N, C-alpha and C positions, 0 to 999 in steps of 0.2 A: 894147761887146760887144753882137752883134744876135740880132732873133729866129733869124733864119736859122742862126745859129751854134747855138741851144737847141735850133732842129729836129733840125740836124745832131746835133747830141750826143741828143738822145732816139731819133731813131731808131735809131743805132746801138747802143746802150746798147740798145733792146729786142730788135736781133737778135744783139748780141756776134756780128757781122763786118762788115766796115769792106765788102766788096766787095758783099751782100748789099743793104746800106744803100744805097749808090751805085747801084745799079741800081732802088730803090723810089725814091729821091730825084729819077732819071734828075740825074745830076753822076756828072764823071767820080772815078775813085778818090782819085788825088792831089790834085784839088780839097777833099776830104769834107779827107782825113789834114790836109792843113794849116789847114783853119781848128778842127780840135779840138785839133790843136800849140798854135794861134793860142789857142784860147779857154784851155786851160793856161795857158800863156803868162803868161796877162790875170790868171789866178784867184792862180797863185803855186803851183799842189797840178797833183798826177797824177791825172788824171778817169779810167784806163785801164789797167788790166795789160796789155801785148802781149804774143804769145807765135803761134805757129806754127800755133797750130788756130782761133786769131781772139783777140775781144779779151773780157774781164770787169770791171768795174765797179770801180773802188778804194772803200776806205771814204769817201774823200772824194766820189767817185764817186756813191753810195749818197747821199749828201745831199745833193746836187746835183739831183739826178736828180728829185725830188719836188719842190726847189724849182721846177727848166723847166718840168716840166709843168703844174705850176701857174699858172707868169707864160704859157706858149702856152694855156690855156687864156684863160685871161681876157683875153688878145691877140685869142683867137676871138670870146668874150663879146662885145668891144669892138664887131668889125666887122660882129659881125649886129647889134647893138642901133642901130651907125649907120645900118646898109641898111634898117632897120624892122622887126626879125624880132621881136621884140614884141608887132608885129603883125599880121603875117605871115610867120611863122616859116619861114627856110630851112636849108637843109643838108643831112647827108646821116648816117646811126648803123649801124654794122658790128654786127651780131645773130647771135649760134650758136642753134641750136636742136636741139632733138633732132628724131629723123627721124619720128617716128610722132606728135608736137605738130604738124608741116607740113603732115600727114597728114589731121590734124583741126582744130584749132579756129584754129589759127595765119590761114591764108587768109583767111575770115570779117574776124579782125580786122585784116590789113590794109590790107582793101579798106576798111573803116571807119574804117580810122586816113589812110589815102590821102584820104578824102573829109572829115575833120575838117584834117587838114595837108600840105594837100597841094600844098608846097612841101620837103617834110623825103623824101629817098626813103631807103628802108626796104633794106641788102642784107641777106639771107639766107643764114647759112651753115648746111647740115644737117650732123649728124653724131649717135650717138653721144654719153655726159654726159663723158667724162673729155676727146677732142681739144678741142670747146670750151673747155673750161676752165684748161688749157693753152696754148688761141692767147688766153685773155685775158689772164693772167698775161704775156704777151707784149706783148700790147698789139694788138696783130692783130685785136683785139675792143673791142667797149665792154663789151658784156651778153651774156650765157649764159643760155636759158632749157633748166633741165637738172632732172634727177632730184636733189632733196635731199640733199644726203650722209648717211649713216644705214652704220656700222658693220657693223649684220644682214647690208645689203644686198650687201654688198661681200666674204664670206668667202675668195675666190677672188685676191683684188686684195691684189699687197704693202701699197699704201698705202692703207690704206682709212678714214683719216682726210680731213679737210678741209684741202686745204692753207692755210700760213699766208698773211694776206693777204687772203683771200676773206671776201665782204659776203653773205649768201644772205636773200632775202626770200622767205618762200614766198608763195603764189598759189593753188593747189589740188589734192586728191587726188583720184586716180582709178581708180574701182574698177577690178580686171583679173577676169576673165573667160576662162572656159576655152571656146577654140573649135575646132570640128572639123567633120569633113569631115559631107555629108547622108549620112542611113542610117548614119552609125555607132554603135555597139553603146553607148556613154553619152547618143545623144543622148535617148534620152525619159528619165533620172533629170531629176531638177526639179535639184538640185546633185551635186555632184563633190568629190569631195578631194584634195586636193596625193598621199596614200596612193594612190588607185583610178589615177596614174597612171602606177605605180611600170614596167610592162613595156612600155608605150605609147613608141611612137616623137616624138621633140620636132623641131617648127619652130620655134628661137629665135631672137632678133634676133642679131644680129652683135656678136662680144667689144668689149667696150668695154660693152654696154647694161644700163642701170641695170634692166631688167624680168629681164633676161638674168639678171643676179645674184640677184637676188631674188627670185625660181623657183629658180635653184640653192640659195640660202640655204634656201627652205619644204620641196623638198626632199630637203635634208643634212638638217633638223632631223628629218624622216620618215625617215632612215634611209638610204638611198637617194640614187642621184647618174641625172639623168632622160638614157636615151637622145636624143642631140643627132644626126637625123639631117639634118635642113639647119638652113643659119641662111641670114641674107638680110635687108633691110630691109622687105620686105614678108612678111611669113607667111601673112598670109590668103590669099594669091594660091594658094600652094602646100597650104596645109592643103585651100581647097576641091576640090585635084586627087587627095587623097585620101592626102598625101605622110606626116602625121602630126599628130600634135594642136597647140596653140601657143595660149599664153594673151596675153592684149590687152588693154588698154585696150577696154571696154565700147566708147564714141563710135566709139575704131576698128574695132572689131570687126561695128559696127550700120551704118556708114558704106555707102552703095549702092554695090558691086561683085561680084565671084563668090561665092556663094548656101553662103554654112554656117550649123553652129549654134551659138549660142551659151546656152552653162550655165554660171551662177553656181556659185562656188566656197565651201564651208564646209569652214571658219572663213575667212572674205571675206578676202580679200586686195587691198594698193591701193599704190597707188605713188605720190611726191610731188613735185611738181613745185615750183620756187624761179623766179627771177630773179639770178642772180648778179653783183656785178659787184667789182672791185678795189678794195678800202679803199686812201683817201689818193691815191686818183686820180682826177680829177677829172675828169665828163662834158661834151661836150659839151654847149651847148643843146638842140641835138638829142633828144639821147642822154637826156637828163635827162629831156626831153617826153615821147620813149616810155613808159622807164622807171615813167612818174606814169600812162602808156595802159596801160601792160599790167597794171601793178598792177588797176588799177580793172577791166580789162575779165577780163581772166582771172579775177581773183580775185570776180567778180563769174556766177555758178552758173547765173542764168539767159540771162543774155546773150551764153553759150558753148553754151550749149543750144540757141539759135534757129536 
């Protein structure tokens, strides 16, 4: 059994597709298929169910997958140690992150991380909460910075429970505030309740956003559904043009940008952010370093607000 065969097996298992796995591995599909068959013959078990739609792990394959990932991770760890990883860490880590986080807390953290660990390259994929978790489950990401799962935030999403296999480590809570254009009638109020927004046009984050779901849940609790006039990744820009109100993390609302007015909500509303990983899946040494750094940095209120 070769490490190359394990790497091929793991990639096919993550993608459930031989063609896509071959493309990612940069090998010919027939060669990849032959290596998988050789591995199955050596083990004496069938690892994949094959169909016209792709492949899926057999029960034996699911068990073997856990050990294969562990073996590959340990091999990578050994290579890093031999190259002096412990004294000068090198490698890469791919992380999913909320769009709002990329616009606020993450840039400074990445800059500081780069100074401390110049040999580790961090690749960020930004999106709303759900896609990074799906990518994490498929093995396309090692970590994801997303909304901490809570049923009350997801009344409009069919599967509102945290999918099995995920582990979430809480990082921080974000106060949410009302953002309106300069000169808006609500601008002079010291605070605003959700019920005051019943007839106001709402500029929302995209579908799948935790903040969007949280706001919808809060409105439904008050007996109405918000009037979503626009949706985008950066609601503040549209708010500044008078196209509607939005509810944003305070840090996002107060960063430099188009001029808006920020009003506290009463009662207060907040969202929780966590770092997600997939249980039982070994992290690369670079990912472990990034995880520890994110927990320390994002969990430190003073560091985040500097």
